[in-house]
N, C-alpha and C positions, 0 to 999 in steps of 0.2 A: 521539376523547376523549382529553384530557390526563391524564397520570399525576400530574402535580404542577400544583396551582392556581398560576397566574401572580400574582405580587405586584408591586406598583409599586416603583420604586426601582431599586436595583443590578442586580437580576435582568433587568429589561428592558434596560438598559444593556449587560449582558453578552451578551445575545442579539443586540443590534445590533452587537457586535463579532465575533460569530461563534461564541460558545460554544454547545455543545449544550444545548437545554433539557430538563429532566426529570431523573430520578435519575442517568442516565449522566453528564450534563454535571457534576452536583454531585459526583459520585464522583471525576471527573477533576480537580476543582478542590479543592485542599488547604484553601483558605480556608472552604470550606463546612463543615469539621469544626471550626474553631475560633471560630466566633461563634454565640451564642444565637439561636434562631429559623431556623436554617438547616435544610436537608433531614436531613442526617446527624445533627445534633445532636438534632433532633425524634425521631428513631427509635433512637437508642442512649442507653439510660438512663445509662450510666456517665458520658457527657458532660454530663448535666443534673444530676447529684447532686454535692454539695459533698465534696471530699476535702481534708483537712489545711487547711480555711478557703478553698480555692478550688474553684470549678466544675471539672467534668472538661474542659469546653470551654477554660477558661483554661489548665489544665495542658497541654492539647494546644497552645495557642498558644505557651507557653514552651518546651516541649520540642521543637516544630518549629523554633523560632528558634535553639536551642542546637544542634541537629542541622544546620541551614543553616549556621551559622558553622563548625561542625566540618568539613563537607564542604568548605567554601571554604578553610579553613586547610590541611586535608590535601591538597587539590589544589594549592595554591601550594608547599606543601613538596616534593610528589612533582614538579612542574613545575621548581622551583629546583635539586633534586637531579639531575635528569636532564640539565641544561643543562652543557655542557663548561665547564671553568675555563680561560680563556685570558686572557693578559695583553693589554691594550690600551693603545694610546699615549694619552696625555692629550689632550683636545680642545683646550685651549689649552696651547701650548708654553711660552710665555714670560710671566713676570709682568708684563713692560711693556706686553703687550697689555691686561691687565686695567686698569693704572695709566692708559693713554690712553682706554680706552673708559668708565672710571666717570665722569669730568666730562662727556662727551659725552651722557650720559642726561639730566641735568638740563637741559642747555642745549637739547637737542632738545625737551623739553616746554614750554618758555617761548614765549609768542607774540611 
């Protein structure tokens, strides 16, 4: 006996991709908490009721997006700060190399 009734559409496609069916699979998928009609939204009243003009599920979408961007920015800053600062040689040493290469690009593209 299934715990959750299977619905046509995206749920069936996720099962084909290997996601776990039932409440455990939906709990592991953050997307299920941010769309009306999904398992978590149907069972959590706050996600179904409007707050300041938006449904709770829409607030969850916006907040999860902001948190996701904050995590990416935080990781990028952390990663850049721990890299050692070193002086590198320029990839092209002479301006004449650019002056000779620039006309070759349009010529190489003509038939």
